[in-house]
C-alpha positions in Angstrom: -16.0 45.0 2.5 -17.9 43.3 5.3 -16.0 40.1 6.2 -19.0 38.3 7.6 -21.0 39.0 4.5 -18.1 37.8 2.4 -17.9 34.6 4.5 -21.6 34.0 4.0 -21.3 34.5 0.3 -18.4 32.0 0.2 -20.5 29.5 2.2 -23.4 29.8 -0.3 -21.0 29.5 -3.3 -19.2 26.5 -1.9 -22.3 24.5 -1.1 -24.2 25.5 -4.2 -27.3 27.2 -2.7 -28.8 29.0 0.2 -30.7 26.0 1.6 -27.7 23.7 1.6 -25.5 26.3 3.0 -28.0 26.9 5.8 -28.2 23.2 6.6 -24.4 22.9 6.7 -23.9 26.0 8.9 -27.0 26.0 11.0 -27.9 29.5 9.9 -31.2 30.4 8.3 -31.7 30.7 4.6 -33.2 34.1 5.0 -30.2 35.4 6.9 -27.7 34.1 4.3 -29.8 35.6 1.5 -30.0 39.0 3.2 -26.2 39.0 3.9 -25.4 38.2 0.3 -27.8 40.9 -1.0 -26.0 43.4 1.3 -22.6 42.4 -0.1 -24.0 42.8 -3.7 -25.3 46.2 -2.8 -22.0 47.3 -1.3 -20.0 46.1 -4.3 -22.5 47.4 -6.9 -22.6 44.1 -8.8 -24.8 41.0 -8.8 -22.9 37.9 -7.5 -25.6 35.2 -7.8 -28.3 34.6 -10.4 -31.5 33.9 -8.6 -34.7 32.2 -9.8 -33.4 29.1 -11.4 -33.6 25.5 -10.2 -30.0 25.7 -9.0 -27.6 28.5 -7.9 -25.4 30.0 -10.6 -22.7 32.5 -9.9 -22.3 35.5 -12.2 -18.9 36.1 -13.7 -18.2 38.6 -10.9 -19.4 36.2 -8.3 -17.1 33.4 -9.7 -14.2 35.8 -9.7 -14.8 37.0 -6.2 -15.2 33.4 -4.9 -12.0 32.2 -6.6 -10.0 35.2 -5.2 -11.2 35.0 -1.6 -11.8 31.4 -0.7 -8.1 30.8 0.0 -7.7 33.8 2.3 -11.0 33.1 4.0 -9.9 29.6 4.8 -6.6 30.9 6.2 -8.5 33.4 8.4 -10.9 30.6 9.7 -8.0 28.3 10.4 -6.0 31.0 12.2 -9.1 31.6 14.4 -9.4 28.0 15.2 -5.8 27.8 16.2 -6.2 30.8 18.6 -9.5 29.5 20.0 -8.1 26.0 20.6 -4.8 27.2 22.0 -3.1 24.6 19.8 -2.8 23.7 16.1 -5.4 20.9 15.8 -6.0 19.5 12.3 -9.7 20.0 11.4 -11.8 21.0 8.4 -11.9 20.1 4.8 -8.7 18.8 3.1 -8.7 18.3 -0.7 -5.8 16.6 -2.5 -5.2 16.0 -6.1 -2.9 13.0 -6.9 -1.8 11.0 -10.0 -3.9 7.9 -10.7 -1.1 5.4 -10.2 0.1 6.8 -6.9 -3.5 7.3 -5.6 -4.5 3.7 -6.4 -1.3 2.0 -5.3 -0.6 3.9 -2.0 -2.7 6.9 -1.2 -5.9 5.1 -0.4 -4.1 3.3 2.5 -2.4 6.5 3.6 -5.7 8.4 3.5 -7.5 5.7 5.5 -4.8 5.8 8.3 -4.9 9.6 8.2 -8.8 9.7 8.5 -8.6 7.4 11.5 -6.0 9.5 13.2 -7.7 12.9 12.5 -11.5 12.3 12.5 -12.1 16.1 12.5 -10.6 16.4 9.0 -12.8 15.8 6.1 -10.3 14.3 3.6 -10.9 14.0 -0.1 -8.3 12.6 -2.5 -9.1 13.1 -6.1 -7.2 10.7 -8.4 -6.5 12.3 -11.8 -3.7 12.6 -14.3 -4.5 16.2 -15.3 -2.3 19.0 -14.0 -4.6 20.3 -11.2 -4.0 23.8 -10.0 -4.4 24.3 -6.2 -5.2 28.0 -6.7 -7.9 27.6 -9.4 -9.2 24.2 -8.5 -9.5 24.6 -4.8 -7.0 21.9 -3.7 -4.9 22.2 -0.5 -2.2 20.0 -2.0 -1.5 18.7 -5.4 0.9 15.8 -6.0 2.8 16.0 -9.2 5.3 13.9 -11.1 8.5 15.7 -12.1 6.9 19.2 -11.6 8.2 22.2 -13.5 9.2 25.2 -11.4 6.3 27.4 -10.5 6.7 30.4 -8.2 3.1 30.1 -7.0 3.8 26.6 -5.6 6.0 25.3 -2.8 6.3 21.9 -1.2 8.5 18.9 -0.7 9.7 15.9 -2.6 7.9 12.9 -1.1 8.9 9.9 -3.3 11.4 8.7 -5.9 10.6 6.1 -8.5 12.1 4.5 -11.6 10.4 3.1 -14.6 11.0 -0.6 -15.3 10.6 -2.9 -18.3 8.5 -5.9 -17.2 6.7 -8.9 -18.7 4.9 -12.1 -17.7 7.5 -14.7 -16.6 6.6 -16.9 -19.6 7.1 -14.2 -22.1 10.5 -14.6 -23.8 13.1 -11.9 -23.2 14.7 -10.8 -26.5 18.3 -11.7 -27.2 20.5 -8.6 -27.4 21.7 -7.8 -30.9 25.2 -7.0 -32.0 26.6 -3.6 -30.9 26.0 -1.8 -34.2 22.8 -3.8 -35.2 19.3 -2.5 -35.0 17.7 -3.1 -31.7 15.6 -6.4 -31.5 11.8 -5.9 -31.7 9.5 -7.1 -28.9 5.7 -7.2 -28.7 4.6 -4.5 -26.2 1.6 -3.0 -24.5 2.0 0.8 -24.9 0.2 3.9 -23.6 -2.1 5.4 -26.2 0.0 8.5 -26.9 3.4 6.7 -27.2 5.5 7.7 -30.2 5.9 5.2 -33.0 9.7 5.4 -33.1 10.2 4.6 -29.5 13.0 2.5 -28.2 13.5 1.2 -24.6 17.0 1.6 -23.1 17.3 -0.2 -19.8 19.9 -1.8 -17.5 19.4 -5.5 -16.8 19.8 -6.7 -13.2 23.4 -7.7 -13.6 24.3 -4.2 -14.9 24.6 -4.4 -18.7 22.6 -1.8 -20.8 20.2 -3.2 -23.4 18.1 -1.5 -26.1 14.9 -3.0 -27.7 12.3 -1.6 -30.0 8.7 -2.1 -28.7 6.1 -3.1 -31.4 2.6 -2.3 -30.2 0.5 -5.4 -29.7 -2.0 -3.2 -27.8 -2.4 0.4 -26.9 -4.3 1.5 -23.8 -5.1 4.9 -22.3 -4.3 4.0 -18.7 -1.1 2.7 -17.1 -3.4 0.6 -14.8 -4.8 -1.0 -17.9 -1.4 -1.6 -19.3 -0.3 -3.5 -16.2 -3.4 -5.7 -16.3 -2.8 -6.5 -20.0 0.9 -7.3 -19.3 -0.2 -9.8 -16.7 -1.9 -11.8 -19.4 1.4 -12.4 -21.2 0.5 -10.4 -24.4 3.7 -8.4 -24.3 6.2 -6.3 -22.3 5.7 -2.8 -20.9 7.6 0.1 -19.5 5.9 1.0 -16.3 6.4 2.9 -13.0 8.2 0.8 -10.5 5.8 1.6 -7.8 2.9 0.2 -9.9 4.5 -3.2 -10.4 6.6 -3.6 -7.2 4.2 -6.2 -5.6 3.9 -8.1 -8.9 7.7 -8.4 -9.1 7.9 -9.4 -5.5 5.4 -12.2 -5.9 6.6 -13.4 -9.3 3.5 -12.4 -11.2 5.8 -10.3 -13.4 9.5 -10.6 -14.4 11.9 -7.7 -14.3 13.8 -7.2 -17.6 15.6 -4.1 -16.4 15.5 -0.6 -15.0 15.1 2.4 -17.4 18.3 4.3 -17.9 16.6 7.7 -17.7 16.6 9.9 -14.6 14.8 9.1 -11.4 11.1 10.1 -11.4 10.5 12.7 -8.6 7.1 12.9 -7.0 6.3 16.2 -5.1 3.5 17.4 -2.8 2.9 21.1 -3.6 0.7 23.9 -2.2 -0.2 27.5 -2.9 2.8 29.5 -1.7 0.6 32.4 -0.7 -1.4 30.4 1.8 -0.5 29.6 5.4 0.5 26.0 6.1 -2.4 24.9 8.2 -2.4 22.1 10.7 -4.3 19.7 8.4 -1.8 20.2 5.6 1.1 19.7 7.9 -0.4 16.6 9.4 -1.0 15.1 5.9 2.6 15.9 4.8 3.8 14.2 8.0 1.6 11.2 7.1 3.3 11.0 3.7 6.8 11.2 5.3 5.8 8.3 7.6 4.5 6.3 4.7 7.6 6.8 2.6 10.4 7.3 5.2 13.2 6.6 2.7 11.2 8.2 -0.2 10.6 4.7 -1.5 7.3 3.0 -1.7 7.0 0.0 0.6 7.7 -3.1 -1.5 9.4 -1.1 -4.3 12.8 -2.4 -3.2 12.0 -5.4 -5.3 12.5 -3.2 -8.4 16.1 -2.2 -7.5 17.3 -5.5 -6.2 
């Protein structure tokens, strides 16, 4: 298989057409079209459907693109390292991150990174779905409490704990007797929360308390839950990193820290790909942002 023809096909597939790929690469549309046609002829299959308003990959073209874009990126980066004589971060860097972490911290981390490495085109996608770095074309995926996956390797970048919080004027329930049913409290809950939920948390002075949240409102986003709790409608169980600044400034009051295990946040990558300079640089930026694996300001949660 002709590596240059494969590279040209990947360029066209990535940019969605011959004209755009030509503009991005400085090569002529005719040359790219010819090289892709030669690749199709050598493989004996059609890779691109021609004639429509927009480019569409065939099933074979899509499969080839998914299987080769990672290795091609590794080859290109290895060539850059040799040419430059050093490992200089450059090129496109795509990262998938959970909504809360992305909104609370990664915008600032990303901005500092972009200023330090102007040759890297950084894109951070905030989403709560379980993105796959292999299938979805991400260099890094940041996951909360990830399950073991032999295709992925990485490092633990941050620890967090969930906390029960409410507006300072919202009354904290009085603990019931040891064998009594837990007291009920109006709460703002995520949409998919089970109806038989109880909150078990440790209050600041150390005692363990249990309450039963009664939904005053259900919302699909933790960011929305936080906004609602600030109005005083009820209490909520939220990530500590999301409300750390609110606790620090007194906008919210801490009822206690969830008794469950610490929440681990990991940055993961495809184990079959080389660790390029741009990925290493971003991981270093995360280490610098969270030197003790605690979000700046989150110490208010544990005090």
